[in-house]
N, C-alpha and C positions, 0 to 999 in steps of 0.2 A: 516411638514415634517411626512412623514410613517415612522414607525419603522420596521426595516429588521426583519422577524421573527428569533427566534433563533432557531440554529440547534439543535437537537438531537445527539451530537457526539459521544455518545456512542451506541445508535443505529446504527450509520453511519456505527460506526467500527464494529458492529457486522454482518452488512449487507454486508461489504466488506470483512472481514473476509471468509463469506458464500461465496461471489463469487469466492476468490481465492483459494477455495477449486476445482475450474472445469480447474485452469490452475495450480495447483500444482502436480498432476502427471507428467505433462512433466519436471518443475522444478526437482522434485524429480530424473527424471529419468536420470540425468546428475548432482545429487548428491547437487543439491543446495536447498535451503529452503527462501521462502519470507513469512513476519508477520507485520500485522500491528502494527505499535507503536503508533499511534493515528489519530483521526482527527481533526483538528484544529481548531476553531470556524468560520473560514471562509469556510470550507469545503473541505479543501486541506487533503488527505490523505498520511499520511508519513508512509512509508514503508521501510523495510530493507530486503534486499536480502544477504543472507550469505550460508555459504557450499562453493562448487564449486562456484556458483554465486558469492561470495564476491570479486572474483580476475577474474573474466570470463570478457574478452572483448567484448563479447555477451550481458552481464548484460542488460544494457542501452537500446540495441535493443530490448531484451524482454521486457522490461520496458514498451516502447512507443508503442509497435507492439503489444504486447501482454497483457499486464496485465492494461496500462490506456484505452485500448479499451474495455476490458472486463468490467473494473467497468464503464467508462462511459456507457457501454450498461446495466449493472444491477442495479446500485446504481446513476441513475441521479441527484443527487441532489449533490454529489460530484462535487467540483469546478476544482480539478485538483490532481494529484500525486505527489508526492516528495520522491525520493530515498535518506535515510541516510544511512550513512556508519557508519560502527563500532564506528571509532574513532570519528565520530562526535554526536553522542549520550551520552549523561550524565546518566550513570547507578546509580540507588540510589541503596545504600548498603542495606540489607535485614537484 
């Protein structure tokens, strides 16, 4: 059985964050923000949309039609995109 190559998740996080810079001006113009929380070992980018995006009914449309397409084009090694709600994320105390 052939081994699946290990993804460099830190590099994919960096690439995804850099790609998001292309769509951030649009998101900022609506009072929102998007951040990469992590890229899983399976290649799924876990993103958090917050600010005005956190409660916006159009946020999932922006995620699917804007962000997901952008990341698929700019970082093809990603296998998917997942939105993480603020309440879903376990914050580590500093």
